[in-house]
C-alpha positions in Angstrom: 122.7 4.9 -19.2 123.5 6.2 -15.7 127.0 7.5 -15.0 129.4 5.3 -13.2 132.3 6.2 -10.9 135.3 4.1 -11.5 139.1 4.4 -11.1 140.8 7.3 -12.8 141.4 6.3 -16.4 144.9 6.3 -17.8 145.8 8.8 -20.6 145.8 6.0 -23.1 142.3 5.0 -22.1 141.1 8.6 -22.3 142.5 9.0 -25.7 140.1 6.3 -27.0 137.0 8.0 -25.4 134.2 9.7 -27.3 131.4 11.9 -26.0 129.3 9.0 -24.6 132.3 7.7 -22.5 132.7 11.1 -20.8 128.9 11.2 -20.1 129.2 7.8 -18.3 132.1 8.9 -16.1 130.7 10.6 -13.0 133.8 12.7 -12.1 133.5 14.5 -15.5 129.9 15.6 -14.7 128.5 18.7 -13.1 124.7 18.9 -12.5 124.3 16.0 -14.8 126.2 17.3 -17.8 129.8 16.9 -18.9 131.8 19.9 -17.5 134.9 21.3 -19.2 136.7 21.8 -15.9 135.8 18.4 -14.7 137.1 16.8 -17.9 140.3 18.9 -17.5 140.7 17.8 -13.9 140.3 14.1 -15.0 143.0 14.7 -17.7 145.4 16.3 -15.1 144.9 13.5 -12.7 145.6 10.9 -15.3 148.7 12.8 -16.5 149.9 13.2 -12.9 150.1 9.4 -12.5 152.3 9.0 -15.7 154.5 12.1 -15.8 157.4 13.2 -13.7 159.9 16.0 -13.5 162.6 15.6 -16.1 164.7 18.6 -15.4 164.7 22.1 -16.9 166.1 21.0 -20.3 163.4 18.5 -20.9 160.5 20.3 -19.2 157.3 21.1 -21.1 155.3 24.3 -21.1 151.6 24.7 -20.3 151.1 25.2 -24.0 152.6 21.8 -24.7 150.3 20.3 -22.1 147.4 22.0 -23.9 148.2 20.6 -27.3 149.0 17.1 -25.9 147.0 15.6 -24.2 144.4 18.3 -23.3 143.1 19.8 -26.6 142.3 16.5 -28.5 140.6 15.0 -25.5 138.4 18.1 -25.0 137.5 18.0 -28.7 136.4 14.4 -28.2 134.4 15.4 -25.1 132.8 18.5 -26.6 132.4 18.0 -30.5 129.5 20.3 -30.6 131.5 23.2 -29.4 134.2 23.0 -32.1 132.2 25.0 -34.7 130.3 27.2 -32.3 131.6 30.7 -33.1 130.0 32.2 -30.0 132.1 29.8 -27.7 135.7 30.4 -29.0 136.8 26.9 -28.2 140.6 27.3 -28.1 140.5 30.5 -26.0 137.9 29.3 -23.5 139.1 25.8 -23.1 142.8 26.9 -22.7 141.7 29.4 -20.1 139.8 26.6 -18.3 143.0 24.5 -18.3 145.0 27.4 -16.8 142.5 28.0 -14.0 141.8 24.3 -13.2 145.5 23.5 -13.0 146.3 26.5 -10.9 143.5 25.6 -8.5 144.7 22.0 -8.2 148.2 23.1 -7.5 147.1 25.5 -4.8 144.9 22.8 -3.2 148.0 20.5 -3.1 146.6 17.9 -5.4 149.3 18.2 -8.0 152.4 20.3 -8.8 153.6 21.7 -12.1 156.8 19.8 -11.6 155.0 16.5 -11.2 153.5 17.2 -14.6 156.9 18.2 -16.0 155.7 21.8 -16.7 158.0 24.7 -16.4 156.6 28.2 -17.0 159.0 30.3 -19.0 156.4 32.9 -19.9 157.2 35.0 -16.9 160.4 36.7 -16.1 162.5 36.5 -13.0 165.9 37.3 -11.5 166.6 35.8 -8.1 169.4 37.1 -5.9 169.5 34.4 -3.2 173.0 35.2 -1.9 172.8 39.0 -1.8 172.4 41.3 1.3 168.8 41.9 0.1 168.1 38.2 -0.2 165.0 38.5 2.0 163.3 41.0 -0.3 161.5 40.3 -3.7 160.0 42.8 -6.1 156.9 41.3 -7.8 155.9 43.1 -11.1 152.7 42.5 -12.8 153.8 43.2 -16.3 156.8 41.9 -18.2 157.5 45.2 -20.0 157.8 46.8 -16.5 160.0 44.0 -15.4 162.5 44.7 -18.3 162.6 48.3 -17.4 163.4 47.4 -13.8 166.1 44.9 -14.5 168.9 47.6 -14.2 167.6 48.5 -10.8 167.6 44.8 -9.7 171.1 44.4 -10.9 172.4 47.4 -9.0 170.5 46.7 -5.8 171.1 42.9 -6.2 167.4 42.6 -5.6 165.2 39.6 -6.8 162.6 40.7 -9.3 159.9 38.4 -10.7 156.8 38.9 -12.9 153.7 37.0 -13.6 149.9 36.9 -13.1 147.1 34.4 -13.1 148.3 30.7 -13.4 151.8 32.0 -14.1 151.9 33.4 -10.6 151.0 30.0 -9.1 153.7 28.3 -11.3 156.2 31.0 -10.2 155.4 30.6 -6.5 155.8 26.8 -6.8 159.2 27.4 -8.3 160.1 29.8 -5.4 159.0 27.1 -2.9 161.8 24.9 -4.4 164.4 27.7 -4.5 163.9 30.0 -1.6 165.4 29.4 1.9 162.8 27.8 4.2 164.3 29.6 7.2 164.0 33.1 5.8 160.9 35.4 6.1 160.5 37.3 2.9 159.1 40.7 2.2 157.4 41.0 -1.2 157.0 44.5 -2.8 154.2 44.6 -5.3 154.1 46.8 -8.3 150.9 46.5 -10.4 148.2 48.5 -12.2 145.9 50.6 -10.1 142.8 48.7 -10.8 140.8 45.9 -9.1 142.9 43.1 -10.4 146.2 44.8 -9.6 145.0 45.8 -6.2 144.2 42.2 -5.2 147.4 40.7 -6.6 149.2 41.3 -3.3 146.6 39.5 -1.2 146.4 36.7 -3.8 150.2 36.3 -3.9 150.4 36.2 -0.1 147.6 33.5 0.1 149.0 31.3 -2.7 152.5 31.6 -1.2 151.3 30.3 2.2 149.3 27.5 0.6 152.4 26.4 -1.4 154.8 26.7 1.6 156.7 29.9 0.7 157.6 31.9 3.9 156.2 35.4 3.0 156.2 37.6 6.2 155.0 40.8 4.6 153.5 42.1 1.3 153.8 45.8 0.6 152.3 47.5 -2.4 154.6 50.2 -3.8 152.6 51.3 -6.8 151.2 52.5 -8.9 149.1 55.0 -7.0 147.4 58.2 -8.4 149.5 60.4 -6.1 152.7 59.1 -7.8 151.7 61.1 -10.9 150.8 64.8 -11.4 147.1 65.6 -11.8 147.4 66.4 -15.5 149.0 62.9 -16.2 146.3 61.2 -14.2 143.6 63.0 -16.2 145.2 62.0 -19.4 146.1 58.4 -18.5 143.2 57.1 -16.4 141.2 54.3 -17.9 137.9 52.4 -17.1 138.9 48.9 -15.8 136.5 46.0 -16.6 134.0 45.2 -13.9 133.6 41.4 -13.7 132.3 41.1 -10.1 130.8 42.9 -7.2 134.3 43.0 -5.7 135.5 45.0 -8.7 132.5 47.4 -8.3 133.3 47.8 -4.6 136.9 48.6 -5.3 136.0 51.4 -7.7 133.5 52.8 -5.2 136.3 52.9 -2.5 139.5 53.5 -4.4 138.6 54.4 -8.0 139.6 57.8 -9.5 136.2 59.6 -9.5 134.7 56.2 -8.5 135.2 55.0 -12.1 138.8 55.0 -13.3 142.2 53.3 -12.7 145.7 53.7 -13.9 148.2 51.4 -15.6 151.9 51.1 -14.9 152.5 52.4 -18.4 151.2 55.8 -17.3 154.5 56.5 -15.5 156.9 58.8 -17.5 157.1 60.5 -20.8 157.5 58.3 -23.9 161.3 58.9 -24.2 162.2 58.2 -20.5 159.6 55.7 -19.2 162.3 53.3 -17.9 164.1 56.0 -15.9 160.8 57.3 -14.5 159.7 53.9 -13.4 163.0 53.2 -11.7 162.9 56.6 -10.0 159.5 55.8 -8.6 160.5 52.4 -7.4 163.8 53.7 -5.9 161.8 56.3 -4.0 159.7 53.5 -2.5 162.5 51.1 -1.7 165.3 53.5 -0.5 164.4 53.2 3.2 163.7 49.4 3.0 167.3 48.5 1.9 170.3 47.9 4.1 172.5 50.5 2.4 175.1 50.7 5.2 175.7 46.9 5.2 175.9 47.1 1.4 178.5 49.9 1.4 180.5 48.0 4.1 180.5 44.9 2.0 181.6 46.8 -1.1 184.5 48.5 0.6 185.7 45.2 2.1 185.4 43.6 -1.4 187.3 46.5 -3.0 190.1 46.1 -0.4 190.4 42.4 -1.1 190.1 43.0 -4.8 192.9 45.5 -4.8 195.2 43.0 -3.0 194.2 40.3 -5.6 194.8 42.6 -8.5 198.2 43.8 -7.4 199.3 40.3 -6.6 198.2 39.0 -9.9 199.6 42.0 -11.8 203.0 41.7 -10.2 203.1 37.9 -10.8 202.2 38.4 -14.4 204.9 41.0 -14.8 207.5 38.9 -13.2 206.8 35.7 -15.0 205.7 36.9 -18.4 209.0 36.2 -20.2 209.3 32.8 -18.4 205.8 31.8 -19.6 206.7 32.8 -23.2 209.9 30.8 -23.1 208.0 27.7 -21.9 205.3 28.3 -24.5 208.0 28.4 -27.2 209.4 25.0 -26.0 205.9 23.5 -26.0 205.3 24.9 -29.5 208.4 23.1 -30.7 207.4 19.8 -29.2 203.9 19.9 -30.8 205.2 21.0 -34.2 207.3 17.8 -34.4 204.3 15.5 -33.8 202.6 13.6 -36.6 199.3 15.1 -37.6 200.1 18.7 -36.6 199.6 20.9 -39.6 200.4 24.2 -37.8 201.0 25.3 -34.2 201.7 28.9 -33.2 201.9 30.7 -29.8 200.6 34.3 -30.0 202.6 36.2 -27.4 200.4 39.3 -27.7 197.1 37.3 -27.2 198.8 34.9 -24.9 197.1 31.9 -26.6 198.0 29.0 -29.0 196.4 28.5 -32.4 196.6 25.1 -34.0 195.5 23.1 -37.0 195.4 19.3 -36.6 194.8 16.5 -39.1 191.6 14.7 -38.1 192.5 11.5 -39.9 195.7 11.2 -37.9 193.9 11.8 -34.7 191.3 9.2 -35.6 194.0 6.7 -36.3 195.3 6.9 -32.7 197.9 9.6 -32.4 200.1 9.7 -29.3 200.0 13.5 -29.1 196.8 14.7 -30.7 193.6 14.8 -28.7 191.3 11.8 -29.2 188.3 12.8 -31.3 184.7 12.0 -30.3 182.7 9.9 -32.7 180.0 11.3 -35.0 177.2 9.8 -32.9 178.5 11.6 -29.8 177.8 15.0 -31.5 174.2 14.0 -32.4 173.5 12.5 -29.0 174.9 15.6 -27.4 172.4 17.7 -29.4 169.7 15.6 -27.8 171.0 15.6 -24.2 172.3 19.2 -24.3 175.8 18.1 -23.5 178.3 19.1 -26.2 181.0 16.4 -26.7 184.7 17.4 -26.5 187.8 15.6 -27.7 189.9 13.9 -25.0 192.8 16.1 -24.3 194.5 13.9 -21.8 196.8 12.2 -24.4 198.1 15.6 -25.5 198.7 16.7 -21.9 200.5 13.5 -21.0 202.7 13.6 -24.1 203.7 17.2 -23.5 204.6 16.7 -19.9 206.6 13.6 -20.8 208.5 15.4 -23.5 209.2 18.4 -21.4 210.5 16.2 -18.6 212.7 14.2 -21.1 214.2 17.4 -22.7 214.9 18.9 -19.3 216.7 15.8 -18.2 218.8 15.4 -21.3 219.7 19.1 -21.3 217.8 20.2 -24.4 215.9 22.7 -22.2 218.1 24.7 -19.8 215.9 25.3 -16.7 218.4 27.7 -15.2 218.3 29.8 -18.4 214.5 29.9 -18.1 214.5 30.9 -14.5 217.1 33.6 -15.2 214.4 35.4 -17.2 212.5 35.9 -14.0 215.5 37.2 -12.1 216.3 39.7 -15.0 212.7 40.9 -15.0 212.8 41.5 -11.2 215.9 43.6 -11.5 214.3 45.8 -14.3 211.0 46.4 -12.4 210.4 49.3 -9.9 206.8 48.1 -9.0 205.1 51.4 -9.9 201.5 51.2 -10.7 202.0 52.3 -14.2 204.0 49.0 -14.9 201.0 46.8 -13.8 198.1 45.8 -15.9 194.9 45.4 -13.8 192.1 43.1 -15.0 
């Protein structure tokens, strides 16, 4: 039977197909035979019509998408490959999925978000509000990313990692999060080999296809001249040659026309993190706006000192007043039904309480209103933890305080006198203030 080209099938329809059905569907064929990548493209197009972005909490991973719907459909389309030891079905087919989806995203046919896919296999730390918000450090390997996190935290510099399909998913995320009006500089840290060398160009091209404003890509390492000759001799390795481009790279850039270096070659075993950060700092020090950063930090320190002194003086002046009010509130709560214990800890500046749930469930006028059991289980599903309604407690306390002040049980002037006494005793020396 000759193949036919009809509308894109739904996922439900695809899940009923067997090998002959794929053979009859022209978009699944390449040179007359069923093609894994063509089948995967068909699956993606069908899923794209039925799925939508459901937010980070409910997003799936690419691995989820592999197991459902992709893997069982590929097993139906290629039953003869399942027991072929030379083919390695899971590894090969999952790689085809990664490549096909990445290509379709770059071509603008689908997005990861439309398929409700969020890639959490790569690391990232974005600093979108910092002085260096127009600079991003891209690291090929997650181990190197972790070593560079302290550098990113101090510099307030965005650091991201990823490769292959992960890079496409990452760039798509950046397209949603980065400022469209900013031209970004990407600093690239990769292995010194054909793959690492081409990541910068690849990242630049993918970024522009996905609408991220990358103005400049600058490779900062690893280079052989960043290591001493002895280390290069010990650490160089033979990268795989998978194409003419790889061979050309080795001829032009390879160490002795044969070897490359990995990021892990940097530093002795007991200080690899420090050595990697030293190398990156050396590459970035002239790229950063250090004067503007220092100016900002001095200005923040000035404002912070004013805030700290104001807060410390206020706490010092009102501490006894607060304790007195807390003791009155403690008395009010202690008298309420359903209160087993209530205690104000002056040293910790906090209340500790033990309430009777049955009394609260029956409708207390003072105790917080409990949430029902289903709210807890529903919260576990939605990710929103339920909390008791504290408004009844707040309303009751304010009402009782107001009543006791009006009938004279609480002497406001006596409470305020505690502030006056404290002012007279304080000389406002720094030693008397506690800064937080």
